[in-house]
N, C-alpha and C positions, 0 to 999 in steps of 0.2 A: 469357255465354261458356260454351258447352257443349263439352266435349272428348270426342272419340271415341277410345277406346283399343282398338286392334286388336292381336291377338297370335296366334302359333302356338306350340303347346307339345306335346311328345311325352312328356316326363317330369314335367310339372307345375311345374317351376321357373319358367318364364316366366309361367305362369298365376298362381303365387303372387306374383310381383312385380307383375303387373297388379292383383291384388286389394289389395296393399299400397298401390299408387298411389291406387286408388279410396278406400281407407280413410283415407288421409292427406288427400286433397283433398276427399273427400265424394262420395257417390253422386249428389248433385244436380248436381255439376259434371262428373263423369266417368262415361261409359257404356262398359262393357266389351263387346267383341265378340270371340269366339273365331272365327278364320278357318276352323275346321273346320265351323262352323255358320252363318256369316254371309257373304253375298256381298261381294266387294271393292267393288262399286259403292256399298255403304252408306257408304263413306268420303266420298262426295260430299255427304253430309248435314251434314258438320261443317266449320267453318272451321279448327279446331285438331285435330290428330291426334297421338296418342302411339302409336308403333308398336314392338312388342316382338318381337324375332327372335333365336332362338338359332342358334348355328353347330353343325353336326353333323360329327363325324368330321374328315375332312381338308378343312375349309373349305366344307362343303356347306350348302345352304339347307335348313332344316327342312321337313318334308313339307307342312304346311298352307300355308306360304309358297310352296313349289315348285309345288304344285297350282294356285296363283293367280298365279304369276309373270307369265305372258303376259297374263292378264286385267288386271293393273295398267295395262298399256299402253293399254287401252281406256277407262280411267276418267279423268275430267277432274279433275285435282288442282291445276290452275293456281292459284297464289297461296295454297295451303293452308299454314298454319304447321304444321311437323312437328318433333316431338322423338322421337328414336330411343333405345331402350335395347336392349342386346344381352347375351346370355349365352353364355359359352364356358368352356372348361377350358384355362387357360394352362399348366398343368403337363403334361398328357398331349398336348395338341394346340397347343403353343406356336408352331408354324410357321404356324398358320392361325387364331390367336386372333381371334375376332369377324369373320372374313371375311364372313359373311352380312350383318352390319350394314353393312359397307362397300359390298357389292354393292347392297343396298337403298338406301343413301344416294345412290349414283351414279345409280340408276334414277329416284329422286325429283328429283334436281337437273335431270335431263333433262326432267322434267315441270314445271319452273318452280315447284317448292315452295320455301318459305322454311324453311331448317333452323335450329333453335335447339338449345341444349343440348350444344354441343361440350364434351368432358370431358378434363381433363389425363391424360396417360398415366403420371404419376408413381405409384409404389407397385405397379406391375405387373411381372411377370417373364415375358416371352414373347419369342419369336424374331422373329416377323413378323406383320403384320396388314394386311389390305386396308381395315381400318376406321380407319386413320390419315389425317389431313389431310396435305397435301403436305409440310409441314416435319417431320412425324412427332411433334410434341409434343402433339397432341390426338387423341382418338378422335372420330368423327363423332357420337357419342352416349354415353350412360352405359354404361360397361363393367362388367359384373358377372361374377363367377366364383363360383358356388355350390359348387364342388368344393374349391378350394384357398384361397379367401378369403371364405368365407361369413360370417365374423365381421365383415367390413367392409361388408356389403351395406346394412344399415339406415342407417348413417351416410352412406354414399355416396348412397343413394337420397334421403334427406331433404335433403342439401345440393344435389343435382342438381335436385330438384323446386323448391326455392327459387330456384335460378339460372334455371330454365326460366320460371317465372312472372314473374320480373323481366324477362327478355328479351322475353317476350310483351308485357308492359305497356309496353315501350319502342317497340314496333312501331307 
């Protein structure tokens, strides 16, 4: 089971999380791809994808993802198992917390991906998010805030990775 981890990062926070995931699970299991350097079509090479996307400003998609947004529509991701992790700032941008992750989730569902790793929204303080499932109790992936809750990142990440691996094993 090889995992392709794809991310976009402008301030290095998402890249650091990608590297932590690879370090935790092992480089033999997780191959990291920066969307600034890797074509989205490379996602077709993996059955399992971890996708990291930060939200910018007022709910905007990060540049590397934005540059590839329409290209994703051309890539065959049918049946891929996908776990999402998103970064945002719930203090300053609480009205748009992790919106980009929600937009990516919706795009992937339309492409018949199997999403794993939904994450409870307990312990966060934000006003609104497009990254919440219909009932509002879960995010569509791991929610991280390296600005106001950085001290919780490692514990959340480790718990989420264990959850995701268990969910994948059950498929």
